C-alpha positions as CSV (number, residue, x, y, z in Angstrom):
1,X,-23.4,10.5,23.9
2,X,-21.7,10.1,20.2
3,X,-23.3,14.1,19.4
4,X,-21.1,15.6,22.7
5,X,-18.1,13.4,21.2
6,X,-18.9,15.4,17.3
7,X,-19.6,17.9,19.1
8,X,-16.4,17.9,20.7
9,X,-14.2,16.4,18.1
10,X,-15.9,19.4,16.0
11,X,-14.5,21.8,18.5
12,X,-11.2,21.2,18.2
13,X,-11.2,21.2,14.6
14,X,-12.6,24.8,14.8
15,X,-10.2,26.2,17.1
16,X,-7.4,24.9,15.0
17,X,-9.0,26.6,11.7
18,X,-9.6,29.7,13.9
19,X,-6.1,29.6,14.1
20,X,-4.1,32.3,12.4
21,X,-1.8,30.5,9.2
22,X,1.6,31.3,11.2
23,X,0.0,29.6,14.4
24,X,-1.0,26.5,12.2
25,X,2.4,26.1,11.0
26,X,4.4,26.3,14.6
27,X,1.6,23.1,15.4
28,X,2.2,21.4,13.0
29,X,6.0,21.9,12.8
30,X,6.2,20.7,16.7
31,X,3.9,17.7,15.5
32,X,6.8,16.9,13.1
33,X,9.8,17.6,15.4
34,X,8.4,15.5,17.7
35,X,8.2,12.3,15.2
36,X,11.5,13.0,14.4
37,X,12.6,13.4,17.2
38,X,11.0,10.0,18.0
39,X,12.4,8.9,15.4
40,X,15.7,9.5,16.2
41,X,15.8,7.9,20.0
42,X,13.8,5.0,18.8
43,X,16.6,2.7,19.3
44,X,17.2,3.3,22.8
45,X,13.4,4.1,23.7
46,X,12.8,1.1,22.3
47,X,15.4,-0.2,25.0
48,X,14.1,1.9,27.9
49,X,10.5,0.0,27.2
50,X,12.0,-3.1,27.0
51,X,14.5,-2.8,30.0
52,X,11.0,-1.4,31.9
53,X,8.7,-4.1,31.3
54,X,11.6,-6.4,33.1
55,X,12.4,-3.9,35.6
56,X,10.6,-4.6,39.3
57,X,11.2,-1.0,40.1
58,X,10.8,0.9,36.4
59,X,7.6,-0.4,35.0
60,X,5.7,2.8,35.7
61,X,7.3,3.8,33.1
62,X,6.0,2.3,30.3
63,X,2.4,4.7,31.5
64,X,4.1,7.9,31.7
65,X,3.7,9.3,28.1
66,X,0.0,7.8,28.1
67,X,-0.4,9.6,31.9
68,X,1.3,12.8,30.5
69,X,-0.4,12.7,27.5
70,X,-4.0,12.6,28.9
71,X,-3.2,15.0,31.6
72,X,-2.8,17.8,28.7
73,X,-5.6,16.5,27.0
74,X,-7.7,17.6,30.0
75,X,-6.2,20.7,30.5
76,X,-6.0,21.6,26.5
77,X,-8.3,24.9,27.2
78,X,-5.7,26.5,30.0
79,X,-3.0,26.8,27.0
80,X,-3.0,29.4,25.3
81,X,-3.7,29.8,21.3
82,X,-0.7,32.2,20.3
83,X,2.4,30.9,20.5
84,X,5.8,33.0,20.2
85,X,9.5,30.9,20.5
86,X,10.9,31.3,23.7
87,X,15.1,31.2,23.8
88,X,15.9,31.2,27.0
89,X,13.8,28.3,26.9
90,X,15.0,26.6,24.3
91,X,18.4,27.2,24.9
92,X,18.2,25.9,28.5
93,X,16.4,22.6,27.6
94,X,18.7,22.0,24.6
95,X,21.8,22.7,26.1
96,X,20.8,19.6,29.0
97,X,19.4,17.4,26.4
98,X,22.9,17.6,24.3
99,X,24.8,16.9,27.3
100,X,22.7,13.9,28.4
101,X,23.6,13.1,25.4
102,X,27.0,13.3,24.7
103,X,27.6,11.1,29.0
104,X,25.3,8.6,27.8
105,X,27.0,8.1,24.9
106,X,31.1,9.7,26.0
107,X,30.4,7.2,28.9
108,X,28.3,4.5,27.7
109,X,31.5,2.0,28.2
110,X,31.5,2.1,31.9
111,X,27.7,3.3,32.8
112,X,25.1,0.0,33.7
113,X,22.2,-0.5,31.3
114,X,19.8,1.3,34.2
115,X,22.2,4.4,34.6
116,X,23.1,4.6,30.2
117,X,19.4,4.4,29.7
118,X,18.6,7.0,32.1
119,X,20.8,9.5,30.6
120,X,19.2,8.9,26.8
121,X,16.0,8.8,28.1
122,X,16.3,12.8,29.9
123,X,18.0,13.7,26.5
124,X,15.3,12.6,24.8
125,X,13.0,14.7,27.6
126,X,14.4,17.1,27.5
127,X,14.4,17.5,23.9
128,X,10.8,17.4,23.5
129,X,10.7,20.6,26.2
130,X,13.3,21.9,24.1
131,X,10.8,21.6,21.2
132,X,7.9,23.2,23.1
133,X,9.6,26.1,24.3
134,X,10.9,26.8,20.2
135,X,7.6,26.2,18.3
136,X,5.1,26.9,21.5
137,X,6.4,29.8,23.4
138,X,7.0,30.0,27.8
139,X,3.7,30.6,28.0
140,X,2.5,27.7,26.6
141,X,5.1,26.0,28.3
142,X,3.4,27.2,31.8
143,X,0.2,26.6,31.6
144,X,1.4,22.8,30.7
145,X,3.8,23.2,33.1
146,X,2.7,20.0,35.2
147,X,2.5,17.4,32.4
148,X,5.1,18.6,30.7
149,X,7.7,18.5,33.6
150,X,5.6,14.8,34.4
151,X,7.5,13.5,31.6
152,X,10.9,13.3,33.8
153,X,9.5,10.3,35.8
154,X,10.7,7.9,32.0
155,X,13.8,8.8,33.3
156,X,14.6,5.4,35.1
157,X,16.6,6.5,38.8
158,X,20.1,5.9,38.7
159,X,21.8,3.3,40.3
160,X,23.0,5.4,43.1
161,X,20.0,7.1,44.2
162,X,18.4,3.6,44.1
163,X,20.9,2.3,46.7
164,X,20.6,5.5,48.6
165,X,16.9,5.2,49.3
166,X,16.8,1.6,49.7
167,X,19.8,1.8,52.5
168,X,16.6,4.8,53.8
169,X,13.8,2.9,53.8
170,X,15.7,-0.3,55.0
171,X,16.4,1.4,58.1
172,X,12.9,4.0,58.4
173,X,11.3,0.3,57.8
174,X,13.1,-1.1,61.0
175,X,12.1,1.2,63.0
176,X,8.8,1.3,62.0
177,X,8.3,-2.8,62.5
178,X,9.8,-2.5,65.5
179,X,7.4,0.0,67.1
180,X,4.8,-2.6,65.4
181,X,6.5,-5.2,67.1
182,X,6.3,-3.4,70.7
183,X,2.8,-2.7,70.2
184,X,1.8,-5.9,69.5
185,X,4.3,-6.7,73.1
186,X,6.0,-9.7,71.0
187,X,9.0,-10.3,72.8
188,X,12.3,-9.3,70.3
189,X,15.8,-8.6,71.0
190,X,17.2,-5.9,67.8
191,X,20.6,-5.3,66.6
192,X,20.3,-3.2,63.4
193,X,18.2,-4.5,60.9
194,X,18.0,-7.9,62.2
195,X,14.9,-8.9,64.7
196,X,15.9,-11.8,66.8
197,X,11.7,-13.1,67.3
198,X,10.5,-16.6,69.3
199,X,11.5,-19.2,66.8
200,X,13.1,-17.0,63.9
201,X,15.3,-14.8,63.3
202,X,14.6,-11.6,60.7
203,X,16.8,-8.9,59.2
204,X,15.4,-6.3,56.7
205,X,17.4,-7.0,53.2
206,X,17.2,-4.1,50.9
207,X,15.0,-6.6,48.4
208,X,12.2,-5.4,51.4
209,X,12.9,-2.2,51.0
210,X,9.3,-1.6,49.1
211,X,11.4,1.0,47.0
212,X,9.0,0.0,44.0
213,X,5.7,1.0,46.2
214,X,6.7,3.6,47.8
215,X,7.4,5.8,44.8
216,X,4.4,4.1,42.8
217,X,2.8,5.9,45.9
218,X,4.9,9.3,45.9
219,X,3.5,9.7,41.5
220,X,0.4,9.0,42.9
221,X,0.2,11.2,45.3
222,X,1.5,14.0,42.8
223,X,-1.2,13.2,40.3
224,X,-4.3,13.5,42.4
225,X,-3.0,16.4,44.3
226,X,-2.2,18.4,40.9
227,X,-6.0,16.7,40.2
228,X,-7.9,17.8,42.7
229,X,-5.9,19.9,44.7
230,X,-6.0,24.0,44.2
231,X,-3.6,25.6,47.0
232,X,-0.1,25.0,47.1
233,X,0.3,24.1,50.8
234,X,-3.0,21.4,51.0
235,X,-0.8,19.7,47.6
236,X,2.9,19.9,49.8
237,X,0.9,18.3,52.3
238,X,-0.7,15.0,50.5
239,X,3.3,14.8,48.8
240,X,4.5,14.7,52.4
241,X,2.6,12.5,53.7
242,X,3.8,9.9,51.4
243,X,6.8,9.6,53.3
244,X,5.7,8.4,56.6
245,X,3.0,6.8,54.7
246,X,5.4,4.1,53.4
247,X,7.2,3.9,55.7
248,X,4.6,2.7,58.0
249,X,3.1,0.5,55.5
250,X,6.8,-1.1,54.7
251,X,7.0,-1.5,59.0
252,X,3.7,-2.8,59.1
253,X,4.1,-5.3,56.2
254,X,8.1,-6.2,57.9
255,X,5.8,-6.7,61.1
256,X,3.2,-8.9,59.7
257,X,5.7,-11.2,58.5
258,X,7.1,-11.6,61.8
259,X,4.1,-12.0,63.7
260,X,2.6,-14.6,61.4
261,X,6.3,-16.9,61.5
262,X,5.8,-16.0,65.9
263,X,2.3,-17.3,66.2
264,X,1.5,-19.3,62.5
265,X,5.2,-20.8,62.4
266,X,8.1,-20.2,60.7
267,X,7.1,-21.9,57.5
268,X,5.9,-18.1,56.7
269,X,8.5,-16.6,56.1
270,X,7.5,-18.2,52.8
271,X,4.3,-17.5,51.9
272,X,2.4,-15.5,49.5
273,X,1.9,-12.6,51.7
274,X,5.8,-12.3,52.3
275,X,6.6,-12.3,48.8
276,X,4.1,-11.4,46.8
277,X,2.3,-9.3,49.1
278,X,3.3,-6.0,47.9
279,X,0.0,-5.1,45.4
280,X,-2.2,-5.6,49.0
281,X,-0.1,-3.5,51.3
282,X,0.2,-1.0,48.5
283,X,-3.9,-0.8,48.4
284,X,-3.9,-0.6,51.8
285,X,-1.7,2.3,51.5
286,X,-3.9,4.0,49.6
287,X,-6.9,4.2,51.7
288,X,-5.2,7.0,54.6
289,X,-4.2,8.5,51.0
290,X,-7.1,9.2,50.1
291,X,-9.3,10.2,53.0
292,X,-6.5,13.2,53.2
293,X,-6.7,14.0,49.7
294,X,-10.7,13.9,50.1
295,X,-10.7,16.0,53.0
296,X,-8.2,18.2,52.3
297,X,-10.5,18.6,49.2
298,X,-13.7,19.2,51.4
299,X,-11.6,21.8,53.0
300,X,-10.8,23.7,49.8
301,X,-14.6,23.6,49.0
302,X,-16.0,25.1,51.6
303,X,-13.7,28.0,50.9
304,X,-15.5,28.0,47.5
305,X,-11.6,27.8,46.4
306,X,-11.4,28.6,42.6
307,X,-10.5,25.9,39.6
């Protein structure tokens, strides 16, 4: 194992040494650019880190740079070693970065903390991508498209998007919960998102939307489809499957809590399975997701599709 690790390091170093001097300067310049950019954005990045660590929805942001870096590392051999500046990509992404930065500074007093950090994070990510086009070129960026694009998940969802997703999820989850209650033969009177069950009345509020679990499930499906699937339509099927899966998972969770309140007692509304059951139901939803992934991958292997 030690020999292999040394060999891999030697291979990376040998590849670096074999590059022509102008190419080495480009790679070094890109590294220096990213370091300087990080220092310039250090304050908003620290604020984003603290905010994400304390947020129920955005805590996944802390892992995004590491996942992106890992994906770049394992796919490094796909990236061409010849670098050439892409003016169009640099200008386009730099323009987005400048616009987001200007909006974040200009509207600072009228924005929520979340939206302000979203604009600063969008600006930072845009400048990172602009640096990639400037120093490494469009061919390299195309080869590293997924790991680089994955950095967009560093940007918190805007408040308006979160509010819309929560409302949509509440309505869809209420429909799924009603289906579960009907399948179990539970007597109920329903008015929108309010369920009158024997002994208790439940209302599906926005805090019960399950948006965090569904969003993380969506990100998980993107990574899994990229790593294990080759055809675009199979990748699309896996990612699209997350939408009904997230709705059914949340509806099932609501139904479980409601049935516990009916058959055990109303006090179950304050039970652990309601207050802290999110991780369990999230793990449960991974089972059908990975079963579908396994089936899709098996189909590709039978067709001997290239990696």
